[in-house]
C-alpha positions in Angstrom: -30.8 8.6 5.5 -32.6 11.2 3.3 -36.3 11.9 3.3 -38.1 14.0 0.7 -41.6 14.5 -0.7 -43.4 15.1 2.6 -45.9 17.7 3.7 -46.4 19.5 6.0 -43.0 20.2 7.4 -43.4 18.1 10.6 -40.9 15.3 10.6 -39.1 13.5 13.5 -35.9 11.4 13.0 -34.5 9.1 15.7 -31.5 6.7 15.6 -31.3 3.4 17.5 -28.6 0.9 18.2 -29.9 -2.6 18.8 -33.3 -0.9 19.2 -32.1 1.4 22.0 -32.1 5.2 21.4 -28.9 6.9 20.4 -28.5 10.4 21.9 -25.3 11.6 20.2 -23.2 11.1 17.1 -25.8 12.2 14.5 -26.6 15.4 12.7 -30.1 16.2 11.2 -30.3 19.0 8.6 -33.1 21.5 8.6 -35.9 20.9 6.2 -35.7 22.4 2.7 -38.8 23.3 0.6 -38.8 22.0 -2.9 -40.2 23.4 -6.1 -43.7 22.4 -5.0 -45.2 22.3 -1.6 -43.2 19.3 -0.3 -40.1 19.3 1.9 -36.9 17.3 2.2 -34.4 16.6 4.9 -31.5 14.3 5.8 -29.9 12.8 8.9 -26.4 11.3 9.2 -25.1 9.1 12.0 -21.4 8.5 12.5 -20.3 5.3 14.4 -16.8 3.9 15.2 -15.7 1.3 12.7 -15.2 -1.3 15.5 -18.8 -1.0 16.6 -20.0 -1.2 13.0 -18.0 -4.5 12.5 -19.3 -5.9 15.7 -22.6 -6.7 14.0 -24.8 -4.2 15.9 -28.0 -3.2 14.2 -28.5 0.5 13.6 -32.0 1.8 12.9 -33.3 5.1 11.5 -36.9 5.8 12.6 -38.7 8.5 10.7 -42.1 9.7 12.0 -44.6 12.0 10.1 -47.5 12.6 12.4 -49.8 14.4 10.0 -50.0 11.4 7.7 -49.7 8.8 10.6 -46.6 7.4 9.0 -43.6 5.7 10.7 -40.7 4.3 8.7 -37.8 2.2 9.9 -34.5 1.5 8.1 -32.3 -1.1 9.8 -28.7 -1.8 8.7 -25.7 -3.8 9.9 -22.3 -4.7 8.6 -23.3 -7.2 6.0 -26.7 -6.1 4.8 -29.2 -3.2 4.7 -33.0 -3.6 5.2 -35.2 -0.7 4.3 -38.8 -0.6 5.4 -39.6 2.7 3.5 -41.7 4.4 0.9 -40.4 6.0 -2.3 -39.4 9.2 -0.5 -36.7 7.6 1.7 -33.3 7.2 0.1 -30.8 4.7 1.6 -27.0 5.1 1.3 -25.2 2.3 -0.7 -22.7 0.6 1.7 -20.5 -0.5 -1.2 -19.6 3.0 -2.2 -15.8 3.6 -1.8 -14.6 0.0 -2.2 -11.3 0.1 -4.1 -8.7 -2.5 -5.1 -5.0 -2.2 -5.9 -1.9 -4.4 -6.2 1.3 -3.5 -4.3 4.7 -3.6 -6.1 6.6 -6.8 -5.2 10.1 -6.8 -3.8 12.7 -6.7 -6.6 15.0 -8.8 -4.4 12.6 -11.7 -4.9 12.8 -11.6 -8.6 16.6 -11.6 -8.6 17.5 -13.8 -5.6 14.5 -16.1 -4.9 12.6 -18.7 -6.9 9.2 -17.2 -6.2 7.5 -13.8 -6.2 4.7 -12.7 -3.8 1.9 -10.6 -5.3 -0.2 -8.6 -2.8 -3.7 -7.5 -3.5 -5.3 -4.9 -1.2 -9.1 -4.2 -0.9 -9.9 -0.9 0.8 -13.3 -0.1 2.5 -14.0 -3.8 2.2 -17.2 -5.4 3.4 -17.0 -8.1 6.0 -16.0 -11.5 4.5 -15.3 -10.1 1.1 -14.3 -12.8 -1.5 -10.9 -12.3 -3.1 -10.0 -14.4 -6.2 -6.7 -14.7 -8.2 -6.7 -15.9 -11.8 -4.2 -16.2 -14.6 -5.8 -16.2 -18.0 -8.7 -18.7 -17.7 -7.0 -20.5 -14.8 -8.4 -20.1 -11.3 -5.4 -19.9 -8.9 -6.7 -19.0 -5.4 -9.8 -17.7 -3.7 -11.1 -17.2 -0.2 -13.4 -15.2 2.1 -11.2 -12.8 3.9 -11.8 -11.1 7.3 -10.7 -7.5 7.8 -7.8 -7.0 10.3 -8.3 -5.7 13.8 -5.9 -2.9 13.3 -7.3 -1.8 9.9 -10.9 -2.9 9.9 -11.6 -1.6 6.4 -8.6 -3.2 4.6 -8.3 -6.8 3.3 -5.0 -8.2 2.0 -4.6 -11.3 -0.2 -1.2 -12.7 -1.2 -0.3 -15.0 -4.1 3.0 -16.8 -4.6 4.1 -17.4 -8.2 7.3 -18.6 -9.7 9.9 -16.1 -11.0 9.8 -17.9 -14.3 6.1 -17.2 -14.7 6.5 -13.6 -13.7 9.4 -13.0 -16.1 7.4 -14.6 -18.9 5.0 -11.7 -18.8 1.9 -13.6 -17.7 -1.0 -11.4 -16.6 -2.5 -12.0 -13.1 -5.9 -10.7 -12.1 -7.2 -10.0 -8.5 -11.0 -9.8 -8.2 -13.0 -8.8 -5.1 -16.7 -9.7 -4.9 -19.4 -9.5 -2.2 -23.2 -9.3 -2.0 -22.9 -5.6 -1.1 -20.8 -4.9 -4.2 -23.1 -4.4 -7.3 -20.4 -5.9 -9.6 -16.9 -7.4 -8.9 -14.0 -5.0 -8.9 -10.7 -6.1 -10.3 -7.0 -5.1 -10.8 -4.3 -6.8 -12.9 -0.5 -6.9 -12.8 2.2 -8.2 -15.1 5.8 -7.6 -16.0 5.9 -4.8 -18.5 8.2 -5.0 -21.5 11.2 -2.7 -21.3 12.9 -1.4 -24.4 15.7 0.7 -22.8 18.1 -1.2 -20.5 21.4 0.0 -19.0 23.7 -1.6 -16.4 24.2 0.5 -13.2 27.5 2.1 -12.3 28.2 1.5 -8.6 30.5 3.6 -6.4 31.3 3.1 -2.7 32.4 6.3 -0.9 34.5 6.3 2.3 33.7 8.4 5.4 34.9 12.0 5.4 37.9 13.1 7.4 35.5 15.2 9.6 33.5 12.2 10.6 36.6 10.2 11.4 38.1 12.9 13.5 34.9 13.2 15.6 35.2 9.5 16.5 31.5 9.0 17.0 29.8 7.6 13.9 30.8 7.4 10.3 28.7 7.1 7.1 29.3 4.9 4.1 27.6 5.9 0.9 26.8 3.6 -2.0 26.0 5.5 -5.2 24.1 3.6 -7.9 23.7 5.6 -11.1 22.7 5.5 -14.8 20.6 2.3 -14.8 17.4 1.1 -16.5 14.9 -0.2 -15.9 14.3 1.4 -12.6 13.6 -1.8 -10.6 16.6 -2.3 -8.3 17.5 -3.3 -4.7 20.3 -2.3 -2.5 21.3 -3.9 0.9 24.4 -3.8 3.1 26.4 -6.5 4.8 29.0 -6.4 7.7 31.6 -9.1 7.5 29.3 -10.9 5.0 26.3 -10.8 7.4 23.2 -9.0 6.2 22.5 -5.7 8.0 19.0 -5.0 9.1 17.2 -2.5 6.8 16.5 -0.2 9.7 20.2 0.6 10.0 20.6 2.2 6.6 18.6 4.6 4.3 17.8 4.0 0.7 16.7 7.1 -1.3 13.9 6.9 -3.8 14.8 6.0 -7.4 15.4 9.3 -9.2 14.7 9.6 -13.0 16.6 11.6 -15.6 14.1 12.2 -18.4 16.8 13.3 -20.8 18.4 9.8 -21.2 15.7 7.7 -19.5 18.2 6.5 -16.9 17.7 6.3 -13.1 19.9 6.8 -10.1 19.7 6.4 -6.3 22.0 6.1 -3.3 22.1 4.3 0.1 23.7 5.5 3.3 24.9 3.3 6.1 25.7 4.8 9.5 28.1 2.8 11.8 30.0 3.4 15.0 33.5 4.8 14.8 34.6 1.8 16.9 33.3 -0.8 14.5 35.0 1.1 11.6 38.3 1.3 13.6 38.3 -2.4 14.3 38.6 -3.0 10.5 35.2 -4.6 9.9 34.4 -5.1 6.3 31.3 -3.5 4.9 29.7 -4.3 1.5 27.0 -2.7 -0.6 25.1 -5.3 -2.5 23.2 -4.1 -5.6 20.7 -6.2 -7.5 19.7 -5.4 -11.1 18.5 -7.5 -14.0 21.3 -6.3 -16.2 24.1 -7.9 -14.1 25.3 -11.3 -15.4 25.1 -12.7 -11.8 22.0 -10.5 -10.9 24.0 -8.8 -8.1 27.2 -6.7 -7.8 29.0 -6.2 -4.5 31.3 -3.4 -3.5 33.3 -3.8 -0.3 35.3 -1.4 1.9 37.1 -1.3 5.2 39.4 0.9 7.2 42.5 -0.1 5.1 40.8 0.6 1.7 42.3 4.0 1.4 42.8 7.4 3.1 39.8 9.6 2.9 40.0 13.3 2.0 37.9 16.2 3.4 35.0 15.5 1.0 32.8 12.5 1.1 34.0 11.3 -2.4 37.3 10.2 -1.2 37.4 6.7 -2.8 35.7 5.5 -5.9 35.8 1.7 -6.5 35.3 1.3 -10.2 33.0 -1.3 -11.7 35.1 -4.4 -12.4 32.3 -6.7 -13.4 33.8 -7.0 -17.0 37.4 -7.4 -15.9 37.6 -11.0 -17.0 36.0 -10.4 -20.4 
Protein backbone atom coordinates (compact mmCIF):
# COMPACT_ATOMS: atom_id res chain seq x y z
CA UNK A 1 0.00 0.00 0.00
CA UNK A 2 1.30 3.48 -0.91
CA UNK A 3 0.22 6.69 0.81
CA UNK A 4 1.00 10.16 -0.48
CA UNK A 5 -0.19 13.77 -0.18
CA UNK A 6 -0.25 13.92 3.63
CA UNK A 7 1.06 16.60 6.01
CA UNK A 8 2.55 16.79 8.58
CA UNK A 9 4.87 13.78 8.49
CA UNK A 10 3.12 11.81 11.21
CA UNK A 11 1.70 8.56 9.81
CA UNK A 12 1.26 5.11 11.33
CA UNK A 13 0.76 1.92 9.30
CA UNK A 14 -0.47 -1.38 10.77
CA UNK A 15 -1.17 -4.74 9.08
CA UNK A 16 -3.85 -7.16 10.29
CA UNK A 17 -4.79 -10.76 9.37
CA UNK A 18 -8.46 -11.52 9.97
CA UNK A 19 -8.47 -8.28 12.02
CA UNK A 20 -5.66 -9.47 14.31
CA UNK A 21 -2.37 -7.49 14.35
CA UNK A 22 0.59 -8.80 12.32
CA UNK A 23 3.96 -8.20 13.94
CA UNK A 24 6.35 -9.44 11.20
CA UNK A 25 6.62 -9.93 7.45
CA UNK A 26 6.17 -6.30 6.42
CA UNK A 27 8.48 -3.43 5.58
CA UNK A 28 7.54 0.26 5.80
CA UNK A 29 9.64 2.80 3.93
CA UNK A 30 10.67 6.13 5.48
CA UNK A 31 8.56 9.12 4.45
CA UNK A 32 9.75 11.15 1.48
CA UNK A 33 9.01 14.87 1.03
CA UNK A 34 7.56 15.85 -2.33
CA UNK A 35 7.85 19.01 -4.40
CA UNK A 36 5.49 20.84 -2.05
CA UNK A 37 4.98 20.43 1.67
CA UNK A 38 3.36 16.97 1.52
CA UNK A 39 4.93 13.57 2.15
CA UNK A 40 4.59 10.04 0.81
CA UNK A 41 5.43 6.55 2.10
CA UNK A 42 4.74 2.89 1.37
CA UNK A 43 4.44 -0.38 3.24
CA UNK A 44 4.69 -3.91 1.78
CA UNK A 45 3.51 -7.14 3.41
CA UNK A 46 4.74 -10.55 2.22
CA UNK A 47 2.59 -13.60 3.03
CA UNK A 48 2.96 -17.29 2.10
CA UNK A 49 0.95 -18.27 -1.00
CA UNK A 50 -0.84 -21.00 0.96
CA UNK A 51 -2.13 -18.50 3.52
CA UNK A 52 -3.21 -16.11 0.75
CA UNK A 53 -5.21 -18.87 -0.98
CA UNK A 54 -6.82 -19.89 2.32
CA UNK A 55 -9.17 -16.91 2.09
CA UNK A 56 -7.76 -14.96 5.02
CA UNK A 57 -8.54 -11.24 5.01
CA UNK A 58 -5.53 -8.93 5.17
CA UNK A 59 -6.03 -5.31 6.20
CA UNK A 60 -3.74 -2.30 5.99
CA UNK A 61 -4.66 0.37 8.58
CA UNK A 62 -3.28 3.86 8.00
CA UNK A 63 -3.68 6.47 10.75
CA UNK A 64 -2.92 10.20 10.43
CA UNK A 65 -3.53 11.75 13.83
CA UNK A 66 -3.15 15.47 12.91
CA UNK A 67 -6.11 15.21 10.52
CA UNK A 68 -7.98 12.62 12.63
CA UNK A 69 -7.99 10.22 9.67
CA UNK A 70 -8.01 6.42 9.72
CA UNK A 71 -8.04 4.40 6.49
CA UNK A 72 -8.55 0.65 6.06
CA UNK A 73 -7.74 -1.43 2.99
CA UNK A 74 -9.01 -5.02 3.17
CA UNK A 75 -8.01 -7.67 0.63
CA UNK A 76 -8.29 -11.44 0.11
CA UNK A 77 -7.67 -13.95 -2.66
CA UNK A 78 -10.61 -13.08 -4.89
CA UNK A 79 -11.25 -9.41 -4.29
CA UNK A 80 -9.84 -6.15 -3.02
CA UNK A 81 -11.87 -3.64 -0.97
CA UNK A 82 -10.43 -0.16 -0.46
CA UNK A 83 -11.81 2.26 2.10
CA UNK A 84 -9.44 5.05 1.20
CA UNK A 85 -9.05 8.61 0.00
CA UNK A 86 -7.33 9.70 -3.21
CA UNK A 87 -3.91 9.64 -1.63
CA UNK A 88 -3.94 5.85 -1.02
CA UNK A 89 -2.88 3.63 -3.93
CA UNK A 90 -3.84 -0.07 -3.99
CA UNK A 91 -1.80 -2.68 -5.86
CA UNK A 92 -3.61 -4.46 -8.72
CA UNK A 93 -3.78 -8.23 -7.86
CA UNK A 94 -4.02 -9.17 -11.57
CA UNK A 95 -0.52 -7.92 -12.39
CA UNK A 96 1.76 -10.73 -13.58
CA UNK A 97 -0.91 -13.11 -14.92
CA UNK A 98 0.49 -14.85 -18.02
CA UNK A 99 -0.67 -17.60 -20.37
CA UNK A 100 1.17 -19.98 -22.68
CA UNK A 101 0.58 -23.28 -24.53
CA UNK A 102 2.99 -26.17 -24.08
CA UNK A 103 4.31 -28.11 -27.10
CA UNK A 104 2.46 -31.39 -27.53
CA UNK A 105 4.13 -34.78 -27.77
CA UNK A 106 5.17 -35.52 -31.36
CA UNK A 107 4.51 -39.20 -30.71
CA UNK A 108 0.79 -38.41 -30.47
CA UNK A 109 0.74 -36.85 -33.94
CA UNK A 110 2.46 -39.85 -35.52
CA UNK A 111 1.14 -42.79 -33.49
CA UNK A 112 -2.21 -41.82 -31.96
CA UNK A 113 -5.57 -40.62 -33.25
CA UNK A 114 -5.71 -37.55 -30.96
CA UNK A 115 -3.45 -34.75 -29.79
CA UNK A 116 -3.51 -33.13 -26.33
CA UNK A 117 -3.13 -29.34 -26.20
CA UNK A 118 -2.04 -27.95 -22.81
CA UNK A 119 -2.71 -24.35 -21.73
CA UNK A 120 -0.95 -22.98 -18.63
CA UNK A 121 -2.01 -19.85 -16.71
CA UNK A 122 0.69 -18.52 -14.37
CA UNK A 123 -0.03 -16.27 -11.34
CA UNK A 124 -3.67 -17.22 -11.82
CA UNK A 125 -6.42 -15.88 -9.54
CA UNK A 126 -8.51 -18.43 -7.66
CA UNK A 127 -11.19 -20.07 -9.85
CA UNK A 128 -9.94 -18.54 -13.10
CA UNK A 129 -12.09 -19.40 -16.14
CA UNK A 130 -10.20 -21.07 -19.01
CA UNK A 131 -11.93 -21.39 -22.39
CA UNK A 132 -10.89 -23.16 -25.61
CA UNK A 133 -12.23 -22.09 -29.00
CA UNK A 134 -11.57 -22.97 -32.64
CA UNK A 135 -12.66 -20.23 -35.00
CA UNK A 136 -16.16 -19.24 -33.87
CA UNK A 137 -16.75 -22.61 -32.20
CA UNK A 138 -16.70 -22.93 -28.41
CA UNK A 139 -14.97 -26.21 -27.50
CA UNK A 140 -14.48 -26.28 -23.74
CA UNK A 141 -14.53 -24.05 -20.68
CA UNK A 142 -14.40 -24.35 -16.92
CA UNK A 143 -13.53 -22.66 -13.64
CA UNK A 144 -10.23 -24.14 -12.60
CA UNK A 145 -8.69 -24.37 -9.15
CA UNK A 146 -4.99 -23.89 -8.64
CA UNK A 147 -3.04 -26.99 -7.62
CA UNK A 148 -1.82 -27.60 -4.07
CA UNK A 149 1.80 -28.01 -5.18
CA UNK A 150 1.82 -24.98 -7.50
CA UNK A 151 -0.83 -22.60 -6.09
CA UNK A 152 -0.28 -19.94 -8.76
CA UNK A 153 -0.51 -22.22 -11.81
CA UNK A 154 -3.61 -23.52 -13.60
CA UNK A 155 -3.46 -26.15 -16.36
CA UNK A 156 -6.24 -26.83 -18.88
CA UNK A 157 -6.04 -29.62 -21.47
CA UNK A 158 -7.93 -30.10 -24.72
CA UNK A 159 -7.98 -33.26 -26.85
CA UNK A 160 -8.37 -32.82 -30.61
CA UNK A 161 -8.08 -35.21 -33.54
CA UNK A 162 -4.80 -35.60 -35.39
CA UNK A 163 -6.66 -34.81 -38.62
CA UNK A 164 -7.83 -31.46 -37.25
CA UNK A 165 -4.32 -30.60 -36.04
CA UNK A 166 -2.67 -31.53 -39.34
CA UNK A 167 -5.24 -29.45 -41.24
CA UNK A 168 -3.77 -26.28 -39.73
CA UNK A 169 -6.79 -25.22 -37.67
CA UNK A 170 -6.09 -22.49 -35.10
CA UNK A 171 -6.95 -23.12 -31.44
CA UNK A 172 -7.31 -20.32 -28.89
CA UNK A 173 -6.96 -20.57 -25.11
CA UNK A 174 -8.51 -17.67 -23.14
CA UNK A 175 -8.23 -16.99 -19.39
CA UNK A 176 -10.73 -14.63 -17.74
CA UNK A 177 -11.52 -13.54 -14.18
CA UNK A 178 -13.08 -10.59 -12.37
CA UNK A 179 -9.60 -9.61 -11.15
CA UNK A 180 -8.22 -9.55 -14.71
CA UNK A 181 -9.14 -6.26 -16.47
CA UNK A 182 -9.38 -7.97 -19.88
CA UNK A 183 -9.10 -11.65 -20.90
CA UNK A 184 -5.64 -12.88 -21.85
CA UNK A 185 -5.24 -15.35 -24.69
CA UNK A 186 -2.77 -17.54 -26.55
CA UNK A 187 -3.16 -19.45 -29.83
CA UNK A 188 -1.56 -22.52 -31.36
CA UNK A 189 -1.68 -24.21 -34.75
CA UNK A 190 0.46 -26.42 -36.98
CA UNK A 191 2.78 -24.17 -38.91
CA UNK A 192 3.36 -24.70 -42.62
CA UNK A 193 6.81 -26.15 -43.35
CA UNK A 194 8.51 -25.54 -46.68
CA UNK A 195 11.74 -27.51 -46.17
CA UNK A 196 11.37 -31.24 -45.41
CA UNK A 197 14.03 -33.96 -45.30
CA UNK A 198 13.90 -37.59 -44.19
CA UNK A 199 16.24 -38.45 -41.28
CA UNK A 200 19.23 -40.73 -41.61
CA UNK A 201 19.30 -43.15 -38.67
CA UNK A 202 22.44 -44.94 -37.43
CA UNK A 203 22.66 -47.40 -34.54
CA UNK A 204 26.11 -47.68 -32.92
CA UNK A 205 27.30 -50.71 -30.95
CA UNK A 206 29.09 -50.50 -27.58
CA UNK A 207 32.81 -49.84 -27.62
CA UNK A 208 35.34 -52.60 -26.91
CA UNK A 209 36.37 -50.77 -23.72
CA UNK A 210 32.84 -50.99 -22.33
CA UNK A 211 32.50 -54.67 -23.20
CA UNK A 212 35.81 -55.55 -21.59
CA UNK A 213 34.79 -53.78 -18.36
CA UNK A 214 31.73 -56.11 -18.13
CA UNK A 215 29.65 -53.60 -16.17
CA UNK A 216 27.34 -51.56 -18.39
CA UNK A 217 27.28 -50.85 -22.11
CA UNK A 218 25.89 -47.95 -24.13
CA UNK A 219 23.94 -48.09 -27.37
CA UNK A 220 23.78 -44.85 -29.36
CA UNK A 221 21.10 -43.96 -31.89
CA UNK A 222 22.18 -41.10 -34.16
CA UNK A 223 19.42 -39.29 -36.06
CA UNK A 224 20.72 -36.66 -38.45
CA UNK A 225 19.88 -34.29 -41.31
CA UNK A 226 16.10 -34.07 -40.92
CA UNK A 227 13.46 -31.38 -41.26
CA UNK A 228 11.13 -30.23 -39.79
CA UNK A 229 12.57 -30.53 -36.31
CA UNK A 230 9.58 -32.28 -34.66
CA UNK A 231 10.69 -35.87 -33.95
CA UNK A 232 10.49 -38.57 -31.31
CA UNK A 233 12.89 -41.36 -30.36
CA UNK A 234 12.25 -44.29 -28.04
CA UNK A 235 13.88 -47.66 -27.29
CA UNK A 236 12.55 -51.20 -27.00
CA UNK A 237 14.02 -54.38 -25.52
CA UNK A 238 12.79 -57.60 -27.16
CA UNK A 239 9.94 -55.49 -28.65
CA UNK A 240 8.89 -54.16 -25.23
CA UNK A 241 8.98 -50.37 -24.76
CA UNK A 242 11.71 -49.21 -22.37
CA UNK A 243 10.82 -46.54 -19.81
CA UNK A 244 12.06 -43.09 -20.81
CA UNK A 245 14.03 -42.70 -17.58
CA UNK A 246 16.46 -45.41 -18.76
CA UNK A 247 17.76 -43.49 -21.78
CA UNK A 248 18.76 -39.93 -22.62
CA UNK A 249 17.64 -37.97 -25.66
CA UNK A 250 19.62 -34.86 -26.50
CA UNK A 251 17.99 -31.63 -27.58
CA UNK A 252 17.38 -31.22 -31.29
CA UNK A 253 20.36 -29.36 -32.77
CA UNK A 254 19.98 -27.04 -35.76
CA UNK A 255 22.38 -26.53 -38.62
CA UNK A 256 21.61 -23.09 -40.00
CA UNK A 257 23.55 -23.63 -43.22
CA UNK A 258 21.22 -26.28 -44.64
CA UNK A 259 18.19 -25.84 -42.33
CA UNK A 260 18.47 -29.45 -41.17
CA UNK A 261 18.43 -30.86 -37.64
CA UNK A 262 20.16 -33.68 -35.77
CA UNK A 263 20.00 -35.37 -32.37
CA UNK A 264 21.02 -38.61 -30.72
CA UNK A 265 19.81 -40.94 -27.99
CA UNK A 266 21.88 -43.09 -25.61
CA UNK A 267 20.64 -46.24 -23.88
CA UNK A 268 22.63 -47.71 -20.99
CA UNK A 269 22.11 -51.43 -20.28
CA UNK A 270 23.81 -54.00 -18.11
CA UNK A 271 26.59 -56.11 -19.58
CA UNK A 272 24.61 -59.19 -18.52
CA UNK A 273 21.52 -58.25 -20.55
CA UNK A 274 23.72 -57.53 -23.56
CA UNK A 275 25.59 -60.81 -23.15
CA UNK A 276 22.35 -62.81 -23.07
CA UNK A 277 21.63 -61.69 -26.62
CA UNK A 278 18.62 -59.47 -25.92
CA UNK A 279 17.51 -57.44 -28.94
CA UNK A 280 17.43 -53.63 -28.63
CA UNK A 281 15.71 -51.31 -31.07
CA UNK A 282 15.78 -47.57 -31.62
CA UNK A 283 12.38 -46.38 -32.86
CA UNK A 284 12.39 -43.00 -34.64
CA UNK A 285 9.21 -41.16 -35.58
CA UNK A 286 9.12 -38.40 -38.21
CA UNK A 287 6.46 -37.15 -40.60
CA UNK A 288 8.64 -37.88 -43.65
CA UNK A 289 8.71 -41.65 -43.10
CA UNK A 290 6.13 -43.52 -45.25
CA UNK A 291 5.04 -45.55 -42.19
CA UNK A 292 5.65 -42.61 -39.77
CA UNK A 293 8.34 -44.59 -37.87
CA UNK A 294 11.63 -46.32 -38.67
CA UNK A 295 13.18 -48.99 -36.44
CA UNK A 296 16.84 -49.96 -36.15
CA UNK A 297 17.62 -53.15 -34.17
CA UNK A 298 20.83 -54.60 -32.78
CA UNK A 299 22.01 -57.44 -30.52
CA UNK A 300 25.25 -59.09 -29.46
CA UNK A 301 25.59 -61.02 -32.74
CA UNK A 302 25.11 -57.95 -34.99
CA UNK A 303 28.84 -57.44 -35.41
CA UNK A 304 32.18 -57.13 -33.64
CA UNK A 305 32.77 -53.63 -32.23
CA UNK A 306 36.03 -51.78 -32.65
CA UNK A 307 37.78 -49.49 -30.14
CA UNK A 308 35.67 -46.49 -31.09
CA UNK A 309 31.97 -46.15 -30.56
CA UNK A 310 31.18 -46.01 -34.26
CA UNK A 311 31.78 -49.69 -34.81
CA UNK A 312 28.62 -50.59 -36.71
CA UNK A 313 26.46 -48.41 -38.92
CA UNK A 314 23.16 -49.90 -40.00
CA UNK A 315 22.25 -48.04 -43.16
CA UNK A 316 18.75 -46.82 -43.89
CA UNK A 317 16.89 -49.46 -45.87
CA UNK A 318 13.49 -47.85 -45.89
CA UNK A 319 13.63 -47.57 -49.70
CA UNK A 320 15.04 -51.06 -50.31
CA UNK A 321 11.86 -52.32 -51.96
CA UNK A 322 11.34 -49.30 -54.18
